[in-house]
C-alpha positions in Angstrom: 49.8 120.2 -81.6 53.0 122.0 -82.7 53.3 125.6 -82.0 55.0 128.6 -83.5 55.6 132.1 -82.4 58.1 134.1 -80.5 60.6 132.5 -78.2 59.9 132.4 -74.5 62.8 132.2 -72.0 62.9 128.9 -70.2 61.1 129.1 -66.9 58.6 131.7 -68.2 55.1 130.9 -69.3 53.1 133.1 -71.7 50.2 134.8 -70.1 47.7 132.4 -71.6 49.6 129.2 -70.7 48.1 126.9 -68.1 49.9 127.0 -64.7 48.5 123.6 -63.7 50.9 121.4 -61.8 51.2 117.8 -63.0 52.4 114.6 -61.4 55.6 113.3 -63.0 57.2 109.9 -62.5 60.2 109.8 -64.9 63.2 107.9 -63.6 66.7 108.8 -64.7 67.3 107.2 -68.1 68.5 107.8 -71.6 67.6 111.4 -72.5 65.8 110.5 -75.7 63.3 108.2 -73.9 63.0 110.7 -71.0 62.0 113.5 -73.3 59.4 111.3 -74.9 58.0 110.5 -71.5 58.0 114.1 -70.6 56.1 115.1 -73.7 53.5 112.5 -73.1 53.0 113.5 -69.4 53.1 117.3 -69.9 51.2 117.0 -73.2 53.7 119.3 -74.9 55.4 118.8 -78.2 59.2 118.6 -78.0 61.7 119.1 -80.8 65.4 118.6 -80.5 68.6 117.5 -82.3 68.8 113.7 -81.9 72.6 113.8 -81.7 72.5 116.3 -78.8 70.5 113.8 -76.7 72.7 110.8 -77.6 74.8 109.6 -74.7 73.1 112.0 -72.2 71.0 110.8 -69.3 68.2 112.7 -67.7 67.8 113.5 -64.0 64.9 111.8 -62.2 61.7 113.8 -62.1 59.2 112.5 -59.4 56.6 114.7 -57.8 54.1 117.4 -58.7 55.6 120.2 -60.8 54.7 122.8 -63.3 55.8 121.5 -66.8 58.6 124.0 -67.2 59.9 123.3 -63.7 59.8 119.5 -64.4 61.8 120.0 -67.6 64.5 122.0 -65.8 64.9 119.2 -63.4 65.0 116.6 -66.1 67.7 118.5 -68.0 69.8 119.3 -65.0 73.4 118.5 -65.7 73.0 117.7 -69.4 74.2 121.1 -70.7 70.8 121.5 -72.4 67.9 123.8 -71.8 64.3 124.1 -72.9 62.8 127.1 -74.7 59.1 127.5 -75.2 58.1 128.3 -78.7 54.4 128.6 -77.9 52.2 127.8 -75.0 52.3 124.0 -75.6 55.5 123.4 -77.7 59.1 123.7 -76.8 62.6 123.0 -78.2 65.6 121.6 -76.4 68.9 123.3 -77.2 72.4 123.7 -75.8 72.7 126.1 -72.9 75.6 127.6 -74.9 77.3 126.9 -78.3 80.1 125.0 -76.5 77.5 122.6 -74.9 76.3 121.5 -78.3 79.5 121.1 -80.2 82.9 122.8 -80.4 83.1 126.0 -82.5 85.5 125.6 -85.4 86.7 128.1 -88.0 84.2 126.7 -90.5 81.3 126.9 -88.1 80.2 130.4 -87.3 79.8 130.7 -83.5 76.8 133.0 -84.0 75.0 130.2 -85.9 75.5 127.9 -82.9 73.6 130.3 -80.6 70.8 128.5 -78.8 68.4 131.3 -79.5 69.0 131.1 -83.2 68.5 127.4 -83.1 65.3 127.8 -81.1 63.9 130.3 -83.6 64.7 127.9 -86.5 63.0 125.0 -84.6 60.0 127.2 -84.1 59.7 127.7 -87.9 60.0 123.9 -88.3 57.3 123.4 -85.7 55.0 125.9 -87.4 55.5 124.4 -90.9 54.8 120.8 -89.6 51.8 122.0 -87.7 50.3 123.7 -90.7 50.9 120.6 -92.9 49.2 118.3 -90.4 46.3 120.7 -89.8 45.5 120.7 -93.5 45.1 117.0 -93.5 41.9 115.8 -91.8 43.6 112.5 -90.9 46.5 114.2 -89.3 44.8 116.9 -87.3 46.4 116.8 -83.9 44.9 115.8 -80.6 44.1 112.1 -81.3 47.5 110.4 -81.5 51.0 110.2 -80.0 54.1 109.7 -82.1 57.8 110.3 -82.1 59.5 110.8 -85.5 63.0 111.8 -86.7 63.6 113.7 -89.9 66.5 115.2 -91.8 66.4 118.6 -93.4 68.5 119.1 -96.5 70.5 122.3 -97.1 67.7 123.4 -99.5 65.3 123.4 -96.6 63.3 120.3 -97.7 62.7 117.3 -95.5 64.6 114.5 -97.3 64.3 111.5 -94.9 62.0 110.4 -92.1 62.0 107.6 -89.5 59.2 106.8 -87.1 60.5 106.1 -83.6 57.1 105.1 -82.3 53.8 104.5 -84.1 50.3 105.7 -83.5 48.7 102.3 -83.8 46.9 103.4 -87.0 48.8 102.4 -90.1 47.0 105.1 -92.2 48.1 107.8 -89.9 51.7 106.5 -89.7 52.0 106.4 -93.5 50.4 109.8 -93.9 52.8 111.4 -91.4 55.9 110.1 -93.3 54.4 111.1 -96.7 53.5 114.6 -95.4 56.9 115.2 -93.9 59.0 113.9 -96.8 59.5 116.8 -99.2 58.1 119.4 -96.8 59.9 122.6 -97.3 60.9 124.8 -94.4 61.1 128.5 -95.3 64.6 129.0 -94.1 67.5 126.6 -94.6 69.1 124.9 -91.5 71.6 127.2 -89.7 75.2 126.0 -89.5 75.9 124.1 -86.4 72.6 122.2 -86.2 73.1 118.4 -86.0 70.6 116.0 -87.5 68.3 114.2 -87.4 65.7 116.3 -85.6 63.4 114.4 -83.2 59.8 115.5 -82.7 57.5 114.1 -80.1 53.8 114.8 -80.6 51.5 114.1 -77.7 47.7 113.8 -77.8 45.8 116.8 -76.3 42.2 118.0 -76.5 42.1 120.2 -79.7 39.3 122.3 -78.2 41.7 123.3 -75.4 44.9 124.0 -77.5 43.3 125.4 -80.7 46.3 124.0 -82.6 44.7 124.4 -86.0 42.9 127.7 -85.3 45.1 129.6 -87.8 44.5 127.2 -90.6 40.8 127.0 -89.8 40.6 130.8 -89.9 42.3 131.0 -93.3 39.8 128.4 -94.7 36.8 130.2 -93.3 38.0 133.4 -94.8 38.5 131.8 -98.2 35.1 130.2 -98.1 33.5 133.6 -97.2 35.2 135.2 -100.2 
């Protein structure tokens, strides 16, 4: 499901990531819907500022590509880039602070750095992943969903909105309940626009081992 860990530069895969090429058929369209289609096709989780995607259009992606290559094509001309936060999760950020929003005296330019944003998003992904993995109903791999949420200055998720539903009302309700009030370890850096949009795609859990960390903690606790 959602991944955490060190940043990977766009266009580079971690040593353990699959290099399989995938057939993409994504026409040029509103960037928000294009990213959802990309996440579903590539089976990668995507996190981004909703306002950054608003008003932008994707480039057409048709053919057989590696997932990172397809994303580069899709984002061409948008002023945005993708950064892998794990083997199967990525964030979309401005290619430079100026591409996201103008730097003003009350917004520290360093806080608008895409790398700083990507690192914060990786923390958000990790926190959401852990919360979902602790709930047997929400363990990833079985459902697809797109959800927006707002993070308060305190670091707590204060509002959520489902953009698409899983088809299971229990799962939909549990996702919103789990996200609301969830606390991120660090507060949002200055310069981040909200809401954040997260696309979760179904993938075989035995392949991704999304919940391996949580399962290891539980096993260790039971052993003790």
